[in-house]
Structures are given as C-alpha cells and as structure tokens.
C-alpha positions in Angstrom: 3.6 -21.5 -1.1 1.7 -23.1 1.8 1.3 -21.4 5.2 3.8 -23.9 6.7 6.4 -22.8 4.2 6.2 -19.1 4.9 9.0 -17.5 7.0 8.4 -17.3 10.7 10.3 -15.5 13.4 12.8 -15.2 14.9 14.5 -13.3 12.1 17.9 -11.8 12.0 17.9 -8.5 13.8 18.6 -6.6 10.6 18.3 -2.9 10.2 18.6 -0.5 7.3 19.9 3.0 7.6 17.9 4.5 4.7 14.2 5.4 4.9 12.3 4.2 3.0 14.1 0.8 3.0 15.1 -1.4 0.1 14.2 -4.9 -0.8 17.5 -6.3 -1.8 19.2 -6.4 1.7 16.2 -8.1 3.3 16.5 -11.7 4.5 14.4 -13.6 4.0 13.3 -11.9 0.8 9.6 -10.9 0.7 7.3 -12.8 -1.6 5.4 -10.4 -3.9 3.7 -13.2 -5.9 6.3 -13.2 -8.6 6.0 -16.9 -9.0 2.6 -17.5 -7.6 0.0 -14.9 -8.7 -2.0 -16.0 -11.7 -4.4 -13.5 -13.3 -7.8 -14.1 -14.9 -8.6 -10.8 -16.7 -10.4 -9.3 -13.7 -9.0 -5.8 -14.5 -8.7 -6.1 -18.2 -8.4 -2.7 -19.9 -8.1 -0.7 -16.7 -5.5 1.9 -15.8 -4.3 2.2 -12.2 -2.1 4.4 -10.0 -0.3 2.7 -7.1 1.5 5.0 -4.7 4.4 3.3 -2.8 4.3 0.9 -5.8 8.0 0.2 -5.8 8.2 -2.5 -3.1 6.3 -4.3 -0.4 2.6 -4.3 -0.7 2.7 -1.9 -3.6 4.9 -4.2 -5.7 2.6 -7.2 -5.0 -0.4 -5.2 -6.0 1.3 -3.9 -9.1 2.2 -7.5 -10.2 -1.3 -8.7 -9.5 -3.0 -5.8 -11.3 -0.8 -6.3 -14.4 -1.5 -10.0 -14.5 -5.2 -9.1 -14.2 -4.9 -6.9 -17.3 -4.3 -3.4 -16.0 -1.7 -0.8 -16.9 0.1 0.6 -13.9 1.6 3.9 -12.8 4.1 3.3 -10.0 4.6 6.4 -7.8 7.4 6.2 -5.3 9.9 8.4 -3.5 13.4 7.7 -4.6 13.9 3.9 -4.6 14.8 3.6 -8.3 16.2 0.1 -8.1 13.1 -1.3 -6.5 10.8 0.7 -8.8 12.5 -0.6 -11.9 12.2 -4.2 -10.7 8.4 -3.7 -10.2 8.1 -2.2 -13.6 9.9 -5.2 -15.1 7.3 -7.5 -13.7 4.5 -5.3 -14.9 5.9 -5.3 -18.4 6.6 -9.0 -18.4 2.9 -9.4 -17.9 2.3 -7.5 -21.1 1.1 -4.3 -19.5 2.4 -0.7 -19.6 4.4 0.5 -16.6 5.0 4.2 -15.9 7.5 5.2 -13.1 7.0 8.6 -11.3 9.4 9.4 -8.5 8.9 12.2 -6.1 7.8 13.3 -2.7 4.0 13.1 -2.1 4.2 15.6 0.7 4.8 18.1 -2.2 1.2 19.2 -3.0 2.0 19.9 -6.7 3.5 16.4 -7.1 0.2 14.9 -6.0 -1.5 16.5 -8.9 1.4 15.6 -11.2 1.0 11.9 -10.5 -2.6 11.9 -11.7 -1.8 14.1 -14.7 1.0 11.7 -15.8 -1.3 8.7 -15.5 -4.0 10.3 -17.6 -1.5 11.3 -20.2 0.1 7.9 -20.4 -3.1 5.8 -20.3 -5.8 8.1 -21.6 -8.0 7.1 -18.6 -7.9 6.4 -14.9 -10.0 3.6 -13.4 -8.3 2.6 -10.1 -6.3 4.5 -7.5 -4.4 2.6 -4.8 -3.3 5.0 -2.0 -0.6 2.8 -0.4 2.4 5.0 0.3 3.2 5.5 4.0 5.8 6.6 6.4 6.3 5.3 9.9 9.0 5.5 12.6 9.1 4.0 16.1 9.4 6.2 19.1 9.7 5.2 22.8 7.9 8.2 24.3 5.7 11.2 23.4 8.6 13.6 24.0 10.7 11.8 21.4 8.2 12.7 18.6 9.1 16.1 17.2 6.7 18.5 15.5 8.4 17.9 12.2 8.1 14.1 12.6 4.4 14.3 13.4 3.8 16.6 10.4 5.8 14.5 8.0 3.8 11.4 9.0 0.5 13.1 8.5 1.5 14.8 5.3 2.7 11.5 3.8 0.0 9.2 5.0 -3.3 11.1 5.0 -2.6 14.6 3.5 -1.3 13.1 0.2 -4.1 10.6 0.1 -6.6 13.4 0.2 -4.9 15.4 -2.5 -4.3 12.5 -4.9 -7.8 11.3 -4.5 -9.2 14.7 -5.1 -7.2 15.0 -8.3 -8.0 11.4 -9.4 -11.8 11.7 -9.0 -11.9 14.4 -11.7 -10.8 11.7 -14.3 -12.7 8.7 -13.0 -15.9 7.4 -14.5 -18.7 5.4 -12.9 -17.2 2.0 -12.0 -14.0 3.6 -10.8 -12.4 2.4 -7.5 -10.2 3.9 -4.8 -8.5 1.5 -2.4 -6.6 2.9 0.6 -4.1 1.1 2.8 -5.0 1.5 6.4 -3.7 -0.8 9.2 -4.7 -2.9 12.1 -3.3 0.1 14.0 -6.5 1.9 13.2 -8.3 -0.3 15.7 -5.4 -1.5 17.8 -2.9 1.3 18.0 0.7 0.4 18.8 1.9 3.1 21.3 5.4 2.9 19.8 3.9 4.0 16.4 1.8 6.8 17.8 1.9 9.2 14.8 1.6 6.4 12.2 -1.3 4.6 14.1 -3.2 7.9 14.4 -3.0 8.5 10.6 -4.2 5.0 10.0 -7.3 5.7 12.0 -7.8 8.9 10.0 -7.5 6.8 6.8 -10.2 4.5 7.8 -12.5 7.4 8.6 -11.6 9.2 5.4 -12.4 6.0 3.5 -15.9 5.7 5.0 -16.7 9.4 4.5 -15.4 9.5 0.9 -17.3 6.3 0.0 -20.6 8.1 0.9 -19.5 11.3 -0.9 -18.6 9.6 -4.2 -21.5 7.1 -4.3 -23.6 9.3 -6.6 -20.7 9.4 -9.0 -20.5 5.6 -9.1 -17.0 5.6 -7.6 -16.3 3.1 -4.8 -13.9 3.7 -2.0 -12.6 0.9 0.3 -9.6 0.2 2.4 -7.4 -2.8 3.3 -6.1 -3.1 6.9 -2.9 -5.1 6.9 -1.4 -6.6 10.1 2.3 -7.1 10.3 3.6 -7.5 6.8 7.2 -8.3 5.8 8.3 -5.2 3.8 11.3 -2.9 3.7 9.4 -0.5 6.0 10.1 -2.9 8.9 14.0 -3.1 9.0 14.2 0.6 8.0 12.0 1.9 10.8 12.1 -0.6 13.7 15.0 -1.5 16.0 16.7 -4.9 15.5 15.0 -6.5 18.5 11.6 -5.6 17.1 12.5 -6.9 13.7 13.7 -10.2 15.2 10.3 -10.9 16.6 8.2 -9.2 13.9 4.8 -10.9 13.4 5.1 -13.2 16.4 2.2 -11.4 18.1 -0.6 -12.5 15.8 -2.5 -15.8 16.1 -0.7 -17.2 13.0 2.7 -16.4 14.7 4.3 -14.9 11.6 4.2 -11.8 9.4 2.2 -11.8 6.3 4.0 -11.7 2.9 3.0 -8.9 0.4 1.6 -11.5 -1.9 -1.0 -12.4 0.7 -2.4 -8.8 0.4 -2.7 -8.5 -3.3 -6.0 -10.5 -3.8 -7.9 -8.1 -1.5 -6.8 -5.2 -3.6 -7.7 -6.9 -6.8 -11.2 -7.8 -5.5 -11.9 -4.2 -4.4 -10.6 -2.8 -7.7 -12.6 -5.2 -9.8 -16.2 -4.9 -11.1 -17.0 -7.9 -8.9 -17.0 -5.6 -5.9 -19.7 -3.4 -7.4 -21.8 -3.2 -4.2 -18.8 -2.9 -1.8 -17.9 0.6 -0.7 -16.9 2.1 2.6 -15.6 -1.3 3.7 -12.4 -2.3 5.5 -10.9 -5.7 4.6 -8.7 -7.1 7.4 -5.6 -9.1 6.4 -4.1 -9.5 9.8 -3.0 -13.1 10.4 -6.0 -13.8 12.6 -6.1 -10.7 14.8 -9.7 -9.3 14.7 -10.5 -5.7 14.0 -13.7 -4.0 15.1 
C-alpha cells in the first residue's frame, strides 16, 4: 500500500469501553502487513517472545518475524480473539505460535512467560518488550496513585523483570527490542504517566545495552509516533481519535505494518553492531 492509500484523519470519533481495546471494532481496520509483508529468512531458526503480541504493533511484528523464519510466543493480557488471530498468521507462515495470556504486572507471570518460551522452543533468541498501558488524563489531580503505579508496573517494571529472566537463556547474538515512544522526547501532557515510562524505557535500553555487551546480547528500542492500534480508541476520547495522527508532518497515523521492518532489522544478525540505539518511526517528527 502506498503512502497516498493509507487512511488519514478525520476518523470516526470511535471509542471502546474495554481496556486494552480490540481490533475488530476499529474502523478503518489497522494494517498489520497481512497481505504485504514478505520475508527473506532473516530470522530463520530463531525463537522470539513478543509481549503485547495479540494486536497492533505486536501483531505486525509477530507476522513479520514468522515470515522471516522465527517461532513466536505471544504474551497478552486477555484479548483471546485477537491473540488467536495473530497465532493463525504465524502458523500460516509455517512457524510455531504459543499463546500465553496473563497480567505482566504479576511478577511471577513475567518469569512464567520466559519459562514457557524455553520449554516450547528449546531456546530464546529475541525478546520484544512491546506491551504497554496508557490512559489520557486532563490534569495532575486526575491521576490516582493506583493509575500511576499500574502504568509503571506494566510499561517498565515488567520490561525489567522479563528481560532479567530472558537474559539467562540468551546466547551471544541474542537481541532485546523495547518499544519506547516519541513521548520519550516530546511528552504529551495528557499522557503524563505513559510518557514518563517511555522516557524510562529509553534510558533502560541504553543502560542495559552497555551492561549486556560483554555477553554478546544487543539491546535497542523503537520509538513509534502515532500508530493506529486498539490502544487509541480504548484510551482516548472520541475528539482525540477523530484527529489522531494529524499532528505529524505526514498528517496521518502510522499503520502497525510500518513498524515491523524496524523490529526485524534490530532482531536480525544484520544489526550485529547496533546496540543502545533508538529507531524513530514517527511520520516525520524528529526525536533528539
């Protein structure tokens, strides 16, 4: 699909009651690369974990990884319908898909995700820390302690714990790819808790890259701009959804499929000298 064919705002002011959201009610439907991504064996024989792999960016990465030759464990909260659809695409590509539902704010579950991947695949080569939680708030007073803690436990606490568990099983050549955000450099005040965690993720990535260099494990992150995923209609008011993506130079949100190549590159052996880096996929908005 060319840039001119991709959906541009204004969109319907849609909103979903459940968090995290679901793919099916979205209009237009996100593009995860189902019809467009073509693999070339860049991840052949590798085994990967993708958190938040049921939908959005996670689904696009799962499809791309599978078509590049990787088996994939899809960790997700409770979106069983979306997760099964992602698994179907992975299996259609001839790779093994393992579904692991559960709450990553549960510390024991973080370890369980890694254990199940090693049991299923006999190895672990790539970890994609992609799961995230966000909610829009109009003021500081509107953010409760529980909301702040939930955002941090989901977005950065779980990333630390899953990474710590995963590294024990990764060999030289392994890769960790974390999802940060343009909010790490340009924080949206309405997403204060979320934006703060994304800054922490970028810092965590840079520090961990240095810590794991002697083990031969690379750590990088991808910084998306506005991307059309279920997170948007389930966490933003309708008037924000209607104009979503309009603020970037390309005047539209990115589709999940447009993120996947960055994750593939960072997970592949072709990125052997890239560690501690942030790849911006932001529709033209620069990050510093």
